[in-house]
C-alpha positions as a Markdown table, in Angstrom:
| # | Residue | x | y | z |
|---|---|---|---|---|
| 1 | Met | -78.4 | -5.3 | 101.0 |
| 2 | Asp | -77.5 | -2.8 | 98.4 |
| 3 | Gln | -79.7 | -1.6 | 95.5 |
| 4 | Ala | -78.1 | -3.9 | 92.9 |
| 5 | Ala | -78.7 | -7.0 | 95.1 |
| 6 | Phe | -82.3 | -6.0 | 95.8 |
| 7 | Tyr | -82.9 | -5.4 | 92.1 |
| 8 | Ala | -81.6 | -8.9 | 91.4 |
| 9 | Phe | -83.8 | -10.3 | 94.1 |
| 10 | Ile | -87.0 | -8.6 | 92.8 |
| 11 | Ala | -86.2 | -9.5 | 89.2 |
| 12 | Lys | -85.7 | -13.2 | 90.1 |
| 13 | Gly | -88.9 | -13.2 | 92.0 |
| 14 | Leu | -90.8 | -11.7 | 89.1 |
| 15 | Ala | -89.3 | -14.2 | 86.6 |
| 16 | Asn | -90.1 | -17.1 | 88.9 |
| 17 | Ala | -93.6 | -15.9 | 89.5 |
| 18 | Arg | -94.5 | -16.1 | 85.8 |
| 19 | Leu | -97.2 | -13.6 | 86.1 |
| 20 | Thr | -98.6 | -11.6 | 83.2 |
| 21 | Gly | -100.7 | -8.4 | 83.1 |
| 22 | Glu | -100.9 | -5.9 | 85.9 |
| 23 | Val | -99.0 | -6.8 | 89.0 |
| 24 | Glu | -98.7 | -4.7 | 92.2 |
| 25 | Leu | -95.3 | -4.4 | 93.9 |
| 26 | Leu | -95.6 | -3.8 | 97.6 |
| 27 | Leu | -92.3 | -3.1 | 99.4 |
| 28 | Gly | -91.2 | -3.8 | 102.9 |
| 29 | Glu | -90.6 | -0.7 | 105.1 |
| 30 | Lys | -87.0 | -1.8 | 105.6 |
| 31 | Thr | -86.1 | -2.1 | 101.9 |
| 32 | Arg | -88.4 | 0.7 | 100.4 |
| 33 | His | -85.4 | 3.1 | 100.3 |
| 34 | Leu | -83.7 | 0.8 | 97.8 |
| 35 | Val | -86.3 | 1.3 | 95.0 |
| 36 | Asp | -86.4 | 4.4 | 92.9 |
| 37 | Glu | -87.8 | 5.3 | 89.5 |
| 38 | Glu | -84.6 | 4.1 | 87.7 |
| 39 | Leu | -84.9 | 0.7 | 89.4 |
| 40 | Leu | -88.6 | 0.4 | 88.6 |
| 41 | Thr | -87.9 | 1.2 | 84.9 |
| 42 | Lys | -85.2 | -1.6 | 84.8 |
| 43 | Leu | -87.5 | -4.0 | 86.5 |
| 44 | Gln | -90.3 | -3.2 | 84.0 |
| 45 | Ala | -87.9 | -3.7 | 81.1 |
| 46 | Ser | -86.8 | -7.1 | 82.4 |
| 47 | Val | -90.4 | -8.5 | 82.4 |
| 48 | Pro | -92.3 | -6.9 | 79.4 |
| 49 | Glu | -95.3 | -9.2 | 79.9 |
| 50 | Val | -96.0 | -7.5 | 83.2 |
| 51 | Gln | -97.3 | -4.0 | 83.9 |
| 52 | Leu | -95.6 | -3.3 | 87.3 |
| 53 | Lys | -97.4 | -0.9 | 89.6 |
| 54 | Leu | -95.7 | 0.3 | 92.7 |
| 55 | Val | -98.0 | 0.4 | 95.7 |
| 56 | Asn | -97.6 | 3.5 | 97.9 |
| 57 | Lys | -98.1 | 1.7 | 101.2 |
| 58 | Thr | -95.2 | -0.4 | 102.7 |
| 59 | Ile | -95.3 | -3.6 | 104.8 |
| 60 | Pro | -94.5 | -2.4 | 108.3 |
| 61 | Arg | -91.2 | -3.6 | 110.0 |
| 62 | Lys | -90.4 | -6.0 | 107.1 |
| 63 | Gly | -87.8 | -6.3 | 104.4 |
| 64 | Gly | -88.5 | -7.7 | 101.0 |
| 65 | Phe | -91.6 | -7.4 | 98.9 |
| 66 | Leu | -95.0 | -8.8 | 97.9 |
| 67 | Leu | -96.3 | -9.4 | 94.4 |
| 68 | Arg | -100.1 | -9.1 | 94.1 |
| 69 | Gln | -102.4 | -9.9 | 91.2 |
| 70 | Glu | -106.1 | -10.1 | 91.9 |
| 71 | Ala | -106.5 | -13.0 | 94.4 |
| 72 | Ile | -102.8 | -14.1 | 94.1 |
| 73 | Glu | -100.3 | -12.8 | 96.6 |
| 74 | Leu | -96.7 | -14.0 | 96.5 |
| 75 | Asn | -94.7 | -13.2 | 99.6 |
| 76 | Phe | -91.0 | -12.5 | 99.1 |
| 77 | Thr | -90.5 | -10.8 | 102.5 |
| 78 | Phe | -87.3 | -12.0 | 104.2 |
| 79 | Asp | -89.3 | -13.3 | 107.2 |
| 80 | Ala | -91.5 | -15.5 | 105.0 |
| 81 | Leu | -88.6 | -16.8 | 103.0 |
| 82 | Leu | -86.6 | -17.8 | 106.1 |
| 83 | Glu | -89.7 | -19.5 | 107.6 |
| 84 | Ala | -90.3 | -21.4 | 104.4 |
| 85 | Asn | -86.7 | -22.7 | 104.4 |
| 86 | Lys | -86.4 | -23.2 | 108.2 |
| 87 | Glu | -86.9 | -27.0 | 108.2 |
| 88 | Glu | -84.4 | -27.5 | 105.4 |
| 89 | Leu | -81.8 | -25.2 | 107.1 |
| 90 | Ser | -82.4 | -27.0 | 110.4 |
| 91 | Asn | -81.7 | -30.4 | 108.8 |
| 92 | Thr | -78.6 | -29.1 | 107.1 |
| 93 | Leu | -77.3 | -27.7 | 110.3 |
| 94 | Leu | -77.9 | -30.9 | 112.2 |
| 95 | Gln | -76.1 | -32.9 | 109.6 |
| 96 | Leu | -73.1 | -30.6 | 109.8 |
| 97 | Ile | -73.1 | -30.8 | 113.6 |
| 98 | Phe | -73.2 | -34.5 | 113.8 |
| 99 | Glu | -70.8 | -35.2 | 110.9 |
| 100 | Gln | -67.9 | -34.1 | 113.0 |
């Protein structure tokens, strides 16, 4: 994944989360290198109702990110997203296999 695609991924996650106020952004170790000050500035501008705070720690051995606000934690790590869609993907694959 390149920086532009990761920016779009985070921006979409922020928009869908519909959070306001201070939100912590915790990055996965495997995608941390894709985020710099310029990208953070663009993200902040895309959601003016959110005060985005980059957490210094990373999520070990993961790609993606977490959004945290007090007791709310939204998991956008790639592993979590794949697991959440696993059943739907399995059903789709089975339909494709048995269609032919």
